[in-house]
C-alpha positions in Angstrom: 78.0 -23.6 62.7 80.6 -25.6 60.5 83.9 -24.0 60.0 84.2 -24.1 56.2 82.3 -23.9 53.2 81.4 -27.0 51.1 83.0 -27.2 47.6 82.7 -29.9 44.9 84.9 -32.7 45.1 86.4 -34.5 42.1 85.1 -36.0 39.8 82.4 -33.3 39.9 83.0 -30.2 38.1 85.0 -27.6 40.4 82.9 -24.4 41.6 84.6 -21.3 42.4 81.8 -20.2 44.9 80.0 -21.9 47.6 77.3 -20.9 50.2 78.5 -19.9 53.8 77.2 -21.8 56.7 73.8 -20.7 57.9 74.2 -18.0 60.6 77.4 -16.7 59.2 75.6 -13.5 57.8 73.4 -11.3 60.0 71.2 -9.0 57.9 70.8 -5.4 58.8 68.7 -2.3 57.6 65.5 -2.9 55.4 66.3 -6.6 54.9 66.5 -7.2 58.7 63.2 -5.2 59.2 61.5 -7.5 56.7 62.7 -10.7 58.2 61.6 -9.4 61.7 58.1 -8.7 60.4 58.2 -12.3 59.2 59.2 -13.6 62.6 56.7 -11.5 64.4 54.1 -12.6 61.9 53.4 -16.0 60.1 57.1 -16.9 60.1 57.1 -17.2 63.8 53.6 -17.9 64.7 52.1 -20.0 61.8 52.0 -23.2 63.9 49.7 -21.4 66.4 47.0 -20.1 63.9 47.0 -22.2 60.7 45.5 -25.8 61.0 48.0 -27.3 58.5 50.9 -26.7 60.9 49.1 -26.6 64.3 49.3 -30.5 64.6 51.7 -31.2 61.9 52.5 -34.9 61.3 56.3 -33.8 60.6 56.3 -32.9 64.4 54.8 -36.1 65.3 51.2 -34.8 65.2 48.1 -36.1 63.6 47.7 -33.5 61.1 49.0 -32.7 57.5 51.6 -35.1 56.4 52.5 -34.0 52.9 54.6 -30.9 51.9 53.5 -28.2 54.3 55.6 -29.2 57.3 58.8 -29.6 55.3 58.2 -26.4 53.3 57.8 -24.4 56.6 60.9 -25.9 58.2 63.0 -25.1 54.9 62.2 -21.4 55.6 62.1 -21.4 59.5 65.7 -22.5 59.7 67.3 -19.7 57.8 64.8 -17.1 59.3 65.8 -18.5 62.8 69.5 -18.5 62.5 69.8 -15.2 60.5 68.0 -13.5 63.3 69.6 -15.5 66.1 66.1 -16.0 67.5 66.1 -18.7 70.1 62.4 -19.1 70.1 62.4 -19.9 66.4 65.5 -22.1 66.7 63.7 -24.2 69.4 60.7 -24.5 67.1 62.8 -25.6 64.3 64.4 -28.2 66.5 61.0 -29.8 67.2 60.7 -30.6 63.6 64.3 -31.6 63.2 64.3 -33.8 66.3 61.0 -35.8 65.3 62.4 -36.1 61.8 65.8 -37.7 62.9 63.9 -39.9 65.4 61.5 -41.2 62.7 63.9 -43.1 60.6 63.5 -46.9 60.6 66.2 -49.5 60.2 66.0 -49.6 56.6 66.4 -45.8 56.3 62.8 -44.5 55.4 61.6 -41.6 57.4 58.8 -39.4 58.2 55.0 -39.8 58.7 54.0 -43.4 57.8 50.8 -42.2 56.3 52.9 -40.5 53.5 54.9 -42.7 51.1 55.9 -40.0 48.6 59.4 -39.3 47.6 58.7 -35.5 46.9 58.2 -34.1 50.5 61.3 -35.9 51.7 63.3 -33.9 49.2 62.4 -30.6 51.0 63.2 -32.2 54.3 66.8 -33.1 52.9 67.1 -29.3 51.8 66.3 -28.3 55.5 68.6 -30.8 57.1 71.4 -29.5 54.9 70.8 -26.1 56.5 70.5 -27.5 60.0 73.9 -29.1 59.6 75.7 -26.0 58.5 74.0 -24.0 61.3 74.9 -26.6 64.1 77.5 -29.2 62.9 74.9 -31.8 63.9 76.7 -34.9 62.5 73.6 -37.1 63.2 72.3 -35.5 59.8 75.1 -37.1 57.8 74.4 -40.7 58.9 70.7 -40.0 58.7 71.0 -38.9 55.0 73.4 -41.6 54.1 71.1 -44.2 55.4 68.1 -42.8 53.6 70.1 -42.4 50.2 71.0 -46.1 50.6 67.3 -47.0 51.1 66.3 -44.8 48.2 68.9 -46.3 45.7 67.8 -50.0 46.6 63.9 -49.2 46.2 63.8 -46.7 43.3 63.6 -49.6 40.7 60.5 -50.9 42.4 59.0 -47.6 43.4 60.3 -44.9 40.9 59.6 -41.2 41.2 56.1 -40.2 40.5 54.4 -37.0 39.4 55.9 -34.0 41.3 59.1 -35.9 42.2 59.7 -36.5 38.4 59.7 -32.7 37.9 61.5 -31.8 41.2 64.4 -34.5 41.4 66.8 -31.9 41.2 66.2 -31.0 44.8 67.1 -34.6 45.6 70.1 -34.7 43.4 71.3 -31.5 45.1 71.1 -33.1 48.5 73.0 -36.3 47.3 75.8 -34.0 45.7 76.1 -32.1 49.1 76.6 -35.1 50.9 79.0 -36.6 48.6 81.1 -33.4 48.9 81.3 -34.0 52.6 81.8 -37.7 52.7 83.3 -38.6 49.4 81.1 -41.7 49.2 80.9 -42.6 45.3 77.7 -44.6 45.7 75.8 -41.1 46.1 76.9 -40.2 42.5 75.3 -43.4 41.2 72.2 -42.5 43.1 72.2 -39.0 41.2 72.5 -40.9 37.8 69.5 -43.0 38.8 67.4 -39.9 39.9 68.4 -38.1 36.6 67.1 -41.1 34.6 63.8 -40.8 36.2 63.5 -37.0 36.0 61.9 -34.9 33.4 64.5 -34.0 30.8 64.8 -30.3 31.8 68.0 -29.8 29.6 66.1 -31.0 26.5 63.2 -28.9 27.3 64.9 -25.7 28.0 67.3 -26.0 25.0 64.1 -26.5 22.5 61.5 -24.7 24.6 58.1 -25.7 23.3 55.7 -23.3 25.2 56.2 -20.1 23.4 52.4 -19.1 23.3 49.6 -18.4 25.7 48.9 -21.9 27.2 45.2 -20.8 27.6 45.0 -21.1 23.8 47.6 -24.1 23.6 45.6 -26.3 25.9 43.0 -24.7 28.1 42.6 -26.0 31.6 39.1 -27.2 30.7 40.6 -29.7 28.1 43.6 -30.6 30.4 41.8 -31.4 33.6 39.9 -34.3 32.2 43.2 -35.9 30.7 44.6 -35.6 34.3 41.6 -37.0 36.0 41.6 -40.1 33.6 45.3 -40.9 34.1 47.9 -41.2 37.0 50.5 -42.0 34.7 53.3 -39.4 35.1 54.6 -39.9 31.7 51.2 -39.6 29.9 51.0 -36.5 27.4 48.5 -34.8 29.8 50.6 -35.1 32.9 53.8 -34.1 31.1 52.2 -31.0 29.9 50.9 -30.3 33.4 54.4 -30.9 35.0 56.5 -29.1 32.6 54.3 -26.0 32.4 53.5 -25.8 36.1 55.3 -22.5 37.2 56.9 -23.9 40.4 58.2 -27.0 38.8 59.7 -24.8 36.1 61.4 -22.5 38.7 62.8 -25.7 40.4 63.6 -27.4 37.1 65.8 -24.5 35.9 68.6 -25.8 38.3 68.6 -29.3 37.2 70.7 -29.1 34.1 73.5 -27.4 36.1 73.5 -30.0 38.5 73.8 -32.7 35.6 76.6 -30.5 34.4 78.4 -30.7 37.8 78.0 -34.5 37.6 78.9 -35.2 33.8 79.9 -32.0 32.1 78.3 -31.1 28.8 77.9 -27.7 26.8 74.2 -28.3 26.4 73.6 -28.7 30.2 75.9 -25.9 31.1 74.0 -23.5 28.8 70.5 -24.8 29.6 69.7 -22.3 32.4 70.1 -19.2 30.3 68.7 -20.8 27.2 65.6 -21.8 29.1 65.5 -18.6 31.0 65.6 -16.4 27.8 62.9 -18.3 26.1 60.7 -18.2 29.2 61.0 -14.5 29.5 60.4 -14.0 25.8 57.1 -15.9 26.1 55.9 -15.4 29.7 58.4 -12.7 31.2 57.4 -9.6 33.2 59.5 -6.7 34.5 60.2 -8.2 37.9 62.5 -10.7 36.1 60.0 -13.6 36.8 57.8 -15.4 34.4 54.2 -15.6 35.0 52.3 -18.7 36.1 48.8 -18.7 37.5 49.1 -21.8 38.0 50.8 -22.7 34.8 52.9 -20.6 32.3 50.4 -17.6 31.4 52.0 -15.5 28.7 53.8 -12.0 28.9 50.9 -9.7 29.9 51.7 -7.8 33.1 48.2 -8.5 34.4 48.8 -12.3 34.4 49.8 -13.7 37.9 52.8 -15.1 39.3 52.7 -17.5 42.1 54.7 -16.7 45.4 56.0 -20.3 45.5 57.6 -19.8 42.2 59.2 -16.5 43.3 60.7 -18.3 46.3 61.9 -21.4 44.2 63.3 -19.2 41.5 65.4 -17.5 44.3 66.7 -20.8 45.6 67.6 -22.0 42.0 69.6 -18.8 41.5 71.3 -19.3 44.9 72.1 -22.9 44.0 73.4 -21.7 40.6 75.6 -19.0 42.0 77.3 -21.8 43.8 77.9 -23.8 40.6 78.5 -21.2 38.1 80.6 -17.9 38.3 78.4 -16.1 35.6 77.7 -12.6 37.3 74.4 -12.3 35.3 72.9 -14.8 38.0 73.6 -12.2 40.7 71.7 -9.6 38.7 68.6 -11.9 38.5 69.0 -12.8 42.2 68.8 -9.2 43.1 66.0 -8.3 40.6 63.8 -10.9 42.0 64.9 -10.7 45.7 64.4 -7.0 45.9 61.2 -6.8 43.9 59.0 -9.9 43.4 59.6 -11.6 46.7 58.9 -8.7 49.2 56.1 -7.5 46.9 54.3 -10.9 47.7 54.2 -10.2 51.4 52.4 -7.9 53.6 54.5 -5.5 55.6 53.3 -6.7 58.8 54.3 -10.3 57.9 50.9 -11.9 58.4 49.4 -12.1 55.0 50.7 -12.9 51.4 49.3 -13.2 47.8 49.1 -16.5 46.0 49.4 -14.6 42.7 51.0 -11.1 42.3 50.5 -9.0 39.1 53.1 -6.4 37.9 50.2 -4.2 36.8 48.0 -4.6 39.9 45.2 -2.1 39.9 42.7 -4.0 42.2 43.0 -6.7 44.9 39.6 -8.5 44.8 37.8 -11.8 44.8 36.6 -12.3 41.2 37.2 -14.4 38.1 40.4 -13.2 36.3 42.2 -14.5 33.2 44.1 -16.9 35.5 45.2 -20.2 33.9 43.4 -22.2 36.6 43.8 -20.3 39.8 41.0 -19.3 42.1 39.1 -16.1 42.3 40.8 -15.1 45.6 44.5 -15.6 44.3 45.5 -11.9 44.5 44.0 -11.2 47.9 46.5 -10.8 50.8 45.6 -13.3 53.4 46.7 -16.4 55.3 45.7 -19.0 52.7 44.5 -17.4 49.3 44.0 -20.1 46.8 46.2 -23.2 47.8 48.2 -23.4 51.1 51.5 -24.2 49.5 52.5 -20.7 49.4 51.6 -20.1 53.0 54.0 -22.8 54.0 56.6 -22.2 51.4 57.0 -18.4 51.3 59.2 -18.3 54.3 62.4 -19.4 52.6 62.4 -16.5 50.1 63.9 -13.5 52.0 65.5 -15.6 54.6 67.6 -17.6 52.1 68.2 -14.5 50.1 69.8 -12.8 53.2 72.0 -16.1 53.8 73.4 -15.6 50.2 74.4 -12.0 50.3 78.1 -13.4 50.6 79.6 -16.7 49.6 83.0 -18.3 50.0 85.5 -18.6 47.2 87.5 -21.6 46.4 90.8 -20.0 47.1 90.0 -19.1 50.6 88.2 -15.8 50.1 84.7 -14.3 50.2 82.5 -13.0 47.5 79.7 -10.4 47.7 76.7 -11.2 45.7 74.6 -8.3 46.9 76.0 -5.5 49.1 73.0 -5.0 51.5 73.8 -3.9 54.9 74.9 -7.0 57.0 77.5 -8.3 59.2 79.5 -11.4 58.2 81.7 -13.5 60.5 83.7 -16.3 59.0 87.1 -17.5 58.1 89.1 -16.3 55.3 92.9 -16.7 54.6 92.9 -19.2 57.6 91.9 -16.3 60.1 88.7 -15.1 61.5 87.2 -12.2 59.5 84.4 -9.8 60.3 82.9 -7.5 57.6 80.6 -4.8 58.1 78.6 -3.8 55.2 77.1 -0.2 55.5 74.8 1.7 53.4 71.2 1.9 52.2 71.5 -0.6 49.3 69.4 -1.3 47.2 67.9 2.0 47.4 71.4 3.9 47.3 74.5 3.0 45.7 77.2 4.1 48.1 78.4 1.2 50.0 81.2 0.8 52.6 82.7 -2.4 53.8 84.8 -2.5 56.8 87.2 -5.3 57.3 88.4 -6.8 60.7 90.7 -9.8 61.0 91.9 -11.9 64.0 95.6 -11.6 62.6 96.9 -10.3 59.4 95.9 -12.7 56.4 96.2 -12.7 52.6 93.0 -13.6 50.8 90.7 -12.2 48.2 87.5 -10.1 48.8 85.4 -10.4 45.4 82.6 -8.1 44.6 80.0 -8.6 42.0 79.6 -5.4 39.8 75.9 -5.4 38.6 75.4 -5.2 34.8 73.5 -2.0 35.2 76.3 -0.2 37.1 77.8 2.0 34.5 80.6 4.2 36.0 81.0 2.1 39.1 84.2 2.8 41.2 85.9 0.5 43.8 88.8 1.5 46.1 90.5 0.6 49.5 92.0 3.5 51.1 93.6 5.4 48.3 93.9 2.5 46.0 91.6 2.2 43.0 90.5 -1.2 41.6 88.7 -2.0 38.3 85.0 -2.1 38.6 83.6 -3.1 35.2 79.8 -3.7 34.9 78.8 -7.2 34.6 82.0 -8.8 36.2 83.5 -9.9 39.5 86.1 -7.5 40.8 88.6 -9.1 43.0 90.8 -7.4 45.8 93.6 -9.8 46.7 95.8 -8.3 49.3 97.3 -8.7 52.9 94.4 -7.6 55.0 95.6 -6.1 58.6 92.2 -5.1 59.9 90.8 -1.5 59.9 90.6 -1.3 56.1 87.6 0.1 54.4 86.4 -0.8 50.9 84.3 1.8 49.2 82.1 0.8 46.3 80.0 3.2 44.5 77.3 1.9 42.1 75.5 4.8 40.1 71.9 4.4 39.9 70.8 6.4 37.0 67.1 5.6 36.1 66.7 3.5 32.9 64.0 1.8 31.0 63.4 -1.5 29.4 60.6 -2.6 26.8 58.4 -5.6 27.6 55.1 -7.0 26.3 53.3 -4.9 23.9 56.3 -2.4 23.7 55.3 -1.6 27.3 58.1 0.3 29.3 59.4 -0.6 32.8 61.5 1.9 34.8 64.5 0.8 36.8 67.0 2.3 39.1 69.8 0.1 40.3 68.2 -3.3 41.1 64.8 -1.8 41.8 61.9 -1.9 39.5 59.8 1.3 40.0 56.0 1.6 39.7 53.2 4.1 39.8 51.6 3.7 43.3 47.8 3.6 43.2 46.0 4.8 46.3 44.3 1.9 47.8 40.9 1.7 49.5 41.3 -1.2 51.9 38.6 -3.7 53.2 39.3 -6.6 55.4 37.1 -9.8 55.5 37.4 -11.2 59.0 39.7 -9.8 61.6 43.3 -8.7 61.4 45.9 -9.9 61.2 44.4 -13.1 59.6 41.7 -11.5 57.8 41.6 -11.4 53.9 42.7 -8.0 52.7 41.3 -6.5 49.4 41.7 -3.2 47.9 40.1 -0.8 45.2 41.9 1.9 43.4 41.1 5.4 44.3 43.7 7.2 42.1 44.2 7.2 38.3 46.6 4.7 37.0 46.1 4.6 33.1 49.2 6.6 31.9 51.6 6.3 29.1 55.2 7.4 29.7 57.4 9.9 27.7 60.7 9.2 29.2 62.5 11.3 26.4 60.7 14.3 27.8 61.8 13.8 31.3 63.3 11.0 33.5 65.1 11.7 36.6 65.9 10.6 40.1 64.3 12.8 42.7 66.0 13.8 46.0 63.8 11.4 48.1 64.8 8.4 45.9 61.6 8.3 43.9 61.9 8.6 40.0 60.1 11.4 38.2 58.8 10.7 34.6 56.7 12.5 32.1 53.4 10.9 31.3 49.9 11.4 29.9 46.6 9.9 30.5 45.4 7.0 28.3 41.4 7.2 28.5 41.1 4.1 26.5 43.3 1.8 28.9 40.7 0.6 31.3 40.1 -2.6 33.5 39.0 -5.9 32.2 37.6 -8.4 34.6 39.3 -6.9 37.8 42.6 -6.4 36.1 44.4 -3.7 34.0 43.7 -4.6 30.2 47.1 -5.3 28.4 49.0 -2.1 27.8 48.1 -0.6 24.6 50.7 -0.2 21.8 51.3 3.6 21.0 48.0 4.7 22.5 46.3 7.9 22.1 46.8 10.1 25.1 44.7 13.0 26.3 45.5 16.3 28.3 48.9 17.9 29.1 52.0 16.0 30.1 52.1 15.4 33.9 55.1 14.4 36.2 54.5 11.1 37.8 56.4 10.0 40.9 57.3 6.4 40.7 58.3 4.3 43.9 60.1 1.0 44.4 57.8 -1.8 43.2 57.7 -3.7 46.5 56.3 -0.4 48.3 53.1 -0.3 46.4 50.4 -3.2 46.6 48.4 -1.4 43.9 50.6 -0.4 41.2 51.4 0.0 37.4 55.0 -1.0 36.5 54.7 -1.8 32.8 53.5 1.4 31.1 52.4 2.0 27.5 54.7 4.3 25.7 53.4 7.5 24.5 53.4 8.0 20.7 
């Protein structure tokens, strides 16, 4: 593990926070259980069961040579080092060693059967993590040689298709290497890459996709345009690239990278400008926007691709290192504790390609997707495309690795107080922090501080925007804990101190599409669990899992007549049945506006969103 965090060097815009080296944080509690399930499932065994990775070209095999090997490595590394799992570390090293050995004299690397810039961008992200975990200096020379090759060859072989949309990943790696080496030529490369990238700043500042794309340009009309042209700047390809949900999730980081390079109010504001427009047109209660495969409107029955959830989390993790806006941490938690775990089976062996916020049936049938297949909301090894099978592993593993970050003045900052153990330096001394509690399900958090020798440094804690009445104290000393801010405790730490952070978690509601209501408590979205009748096609753990509903789900909420937290952590709310709200093509119809209800009021017990594979999380509001 490297001994210090990597901050921006001049002339880059300074940043207050930076990621910790991989392995500095060891997750505990529920997050640890989820990561262990991944390691015991596909995360640790996918190279044994999935043809795309069994003889992968990125390990020197004869198999798949595109993005799946790099995607998997990008998630395998944080999974392996967060769990301190030697078997997984050795598996990751098989990829890394082959990749490092594959570089030719000019600087090009990887399978010779693949000449695309795009998958190499993912490899660069993985090598950055490998370096922070191991201090393997071969990575620095390897990346410098490749970036020299790239700078010299981009004019003859410019970015194409996916690479034009995802150039921010490449720019991020070049900035990272500049911050270690100070080599100014890397900043010139960033400018060249930006010039070939989609103008995400302009797109998010004047967002054009404010309606259902199935009406704007149906897939049946778009696909012939794509088939007729391979020009990445043609009208059809630009629409495809700028509405593809994974591209959008990745592209949201690019303006802030441009801001780090060049400044500019428009670049600095582009993330929230774009995110707010996306959510208005395509947003759902998890904090994600829909995309099945392209932006699909705001109905909670539209799908959101698992790749997009994982990439949105990485975008937020990147932005938390470039901006100190605490709203980023709120989104980081909302997506990381809800949408990401909901896409994965508890046993770690299956995932969905598309998840629905209102998900009443898992089945193989034609839904109102933009252009995804009929199996997209099944849980399985490879429903629809295999990109998510390879890419899902980064989601929770990188989330765990960003619970804490370093501060530019020698301290540490808590972005999410999930149980974990942290070992790193602060104030020039070795520091150990033990975070205890049951967050995100409970809001009483204790942080125990140990230091090798007395040291003065700040410990900074993000106070979520929803945490009205939060309190923060060390011993008998109270500190301000204003919601939506970073609270700083700067003092001489001698070891043995205990920080107590209390985040009240009163249930609250928020309106979404068709005036539907979502219920939240703390960072968690709550839902009505629907009793599933499971069926498996094939043999477990790799068989495809479908489920039919066997309990009623069509309720309208009356929160003004009762909304409270129960002793077991569930949320109880008053509701009544809506007979006219039924299924449509395998999905719940859009929530009706001010529907007619029938029968007496009932008390529903809502549970955390990720706990229920069949669920309703956006309800009509009773008249």
